[in-house]
C-alpha positions in Angstrom: 120.1 131.9 88.2 117.0 133.6 89.5 113.8 132.9 91.2 111.8 133.4 87.9 114.1 130.8 86.3 111.8 128.8 83.6 111.3 124.9 85.2 112.4 123.6 81.5 115.8 124.9 82.6 115.8 123.1 85.6 114.9 120.0 84.1 118.2 120.2 82.4 120.2 121.0 85.4 118.6 117.8 87.3 119.6 115.7 84.6 123.4 116.9 84.2 123.3 116.8 88.0 121.9 113.0 87.6 125.0 112.4 84.7 127.7 114.2 86.6 126.6 112.7 90.1 126.8 109.2 88.1 123.3 108.8 89.8 122.2 105.3 88.6 118.2 103.8 88.3 117.2 102.9 91.8 119.1 105.9 93.4 117.7 108.7 95.7 117.9 111.9 94.4 118.4 115.2 96.4 115.1 116.0 98.3 113.3 119.0 97.4 114.6 121.3 100.0 118.0 120.4 98.9 117.8 120.9 95.0 116.4 124.3 95.9 118.9 125.2 97.5 121.5 124.0 95.3 119.9 125.3 92.2 119.1 128.8 93.4 115.6 128.7 92.8 111.7 128.7 94.3 110.1 125.6 95.4 107.0 125.8 93.0 109.2 125.9 90.2 111.4 123.1 91.2 108.4 121.2 92.5 106.9 121.5 88.7 110.3 120.3 87.3 109.8 116.9 89.6 106.5 116.8 88.4 106.9 116.8 84.8 110.1 114.3 85.4 107.9 112.2 87.2 104.9 111.7 84.8 107.4 111.1 82.3 108.4 108.3 84.1 111.8 108.9 84.9 111.5 109.6 88.3 109.4 108.1 91.3 108.6 109.4 94.4 107.7 106.9 97.4 105.8 108.1 100.0 108.2 108.4 103.5 111.5 107.5 101.3 112.3 110.1 98.8 112.0 110.7 94.9 114.1 108.3 92.8 115.5 107.8 89.6 113.5 105.3 87.1 114.9 103.3 84.6 115.4 105.3 82.7 116.7 102.7 79.6 112.6 102.2 79.2 111.9 105.6 77.8 114.7 106.2 75.5 112.1 107.1 73.4 110.9 110.3 75.5 114.7 110.9 76.1 115.3 111.1 72.5 112.6 113.4 71.8 113.1 115.7 74.7 117.1 116.2 73.8 115.0 117.3 70.1 112.5 119.3 71.8 115.0 120.8 74.2 118.0 121.3 71.7 116.5 122.4 68.6 114.8 125.9 68.7 113.4 126.2 65.1 111.5 122.7 65.8 108.5 124.5 66.8 106.1 124.5 64.0 106.9 120.5 63.9 106.3 119.9 67.4 103.0 122.0 67.4 101.7 119.4 64.2 102.8 116.4 65.8 101.5 117.3 69.4 98.2 117.8 67.0 98.2 114.9 65.3 98.4 112.7 68.9 95.1 115.1 70.4 93.9 114.1 66.5 93.7 110.5 67.7 92.8 110.5 71.1 89.9 112.6 69.5 89.2 109.4 67.4 89.6 106.8 70.0 87.2 108.5 72.3 84.7 108.7 69.7 84.5 105.3 68.3 84.0 104.2 72.1 80.1 104.9 73.3 81.3 104.4 77.0 83.7 107.3 76.3 81.6 109.2 74.7 78.8 109.2 77.3 80.6 109.5 80.2 79.3 112.6 82.4 82.7 114.4 82.0 81.6 116.4 79.1 78.5 117.8 81.3 81.3 118.5 83.5 83.3 120.4 81.5 80.5 122.5 80.3 79.8 123.6 83.9 83.2 125.0 84.5 82.9 126.7 81.1 80.4 128.5 82.9 82.9 129.6 85.5 85.9 131.4 85.6 88.6 128.8 85.7 88.3 126.4 83.6 92.0 125.5 82.2 92.8 124.7 78.6 95.2 122.0 79.6 93.1 120.0 81.7 90.7 119.6 79.0 93.4 118.5 76.7 95.1 116.2 79.0 91.9 114.6 79.8 91.5 113.8 76.3 94.4 112.3 76.1 94.0 110.2 79.3 90.3 109.2 78.0 92.1 107.5 74.8 93.8 105.0 77.0 97.3 105.0 74.8 99.7 105.5 78.0 103.0 106.4 75.2 101.1 109.1 73.7 100.0 111.0 76.7 103.7 110.7 77.5 104.8 112.3 74.2 102.0 114.9 74.2 102.9 115.9 77.6 106.7 116.2 76.7 105.7 118.2 73.4 103.3 120.3 75.3 105.6 121.4 78.5 108.4 121.2 76.5 107.6 124.0 73.8 105.9 126.5 75.6 102.7 124.8 76.6 99.8 126.3 74.3 97.5 126.0 76.4 98.4 128.0 79.8 95.5 129.7 81.3 91.5 129.5 81.3 89.8 129.0 78.5 88.4 132.8 77.5 84.6 133.8 76.5 85.9 133.9 72.9 87.0 130.0 73.3 83.7 128.7 74.9 81.8 127.5 71.1 84.9 125.8 70.1 84.8 124.1 73.6 81.2 123.4 73.5 81.3 122.3 69.8 83.6 119.8 70.3 82.2 118.7 73.5 78.5 118.3 71.7 80.4 116.2 68.4 82.0 113.8 71.1 79.0 113.2 72.9 76.9 112.5 69.2 80.6 110.5 68.3 81.0 112.5 65.5 84.5 112.3 65.2 84.9 114.4 61.7 82.8 117.1 63.5 84.8 116.7 66.6 88.4 117.0 65.2 87.2 119.8 63.1 86.3 121.8 65.4 89.3 120.9 67.3 91.5 121.9 64.8 89.8 125.7 64.5 90.2 126.0 68.1 94.5 124.6 68.0 94.6 127.2 64.9 92.6 130.1 66.8 95.4 129.3 69.7 98.5 129.6 67.2 96.9 133.2 65.8 96.4 134.0 69.8 100.2 133.2 70.2 101.9 135.1 67.7 99.2 138.2 67.9 100.6 138.3 71.6 104.0 138.1 70.9 105.1 134.6 71.8 105.7 132.0 68.9 107.5 129.3 70.8 
């Protein structure tokens, strides 16, 4: 196992370790340093894997105490979804469409709320679009968070991270019009236009991935 090992492989190894060592909910798992040594991976890659598990609610970090296994019996849906995505390499199109359903629902929820649609964060995003380091994932994740649906957020995170993150990287100059149109429609509470522009952006991203030889 080398340093370039993908964090998803580490997630699998951590899950296997939990089962093999019969770690129970509430038990402490090995430290980040110990896991990195045991799995022969870099600390930054391991940290990304642990963050994924924590955001899904499968582990929890307590300051000054360490990292502990959560009661995963409360996360059966997440477990089922992760198993499906991790093991079925033919499900990429289904994953893409399912993720888009959650994103569209989030936009609809935001546009229904005058408070959410008028937040200053949209102006902040516009300013960041003029810079050089606006992460696509930051934008979409904020949409999911603002929708207020925590279960949908967890499912979206899993679908995004475990299927080859389509939002990795910064927004390019070719995408700025899509983003500005989405932001304007949200502020105007025009859900139909916001969704239409978001789907157009999503389709553009998909074509870019295919043309770049990344069809996952």
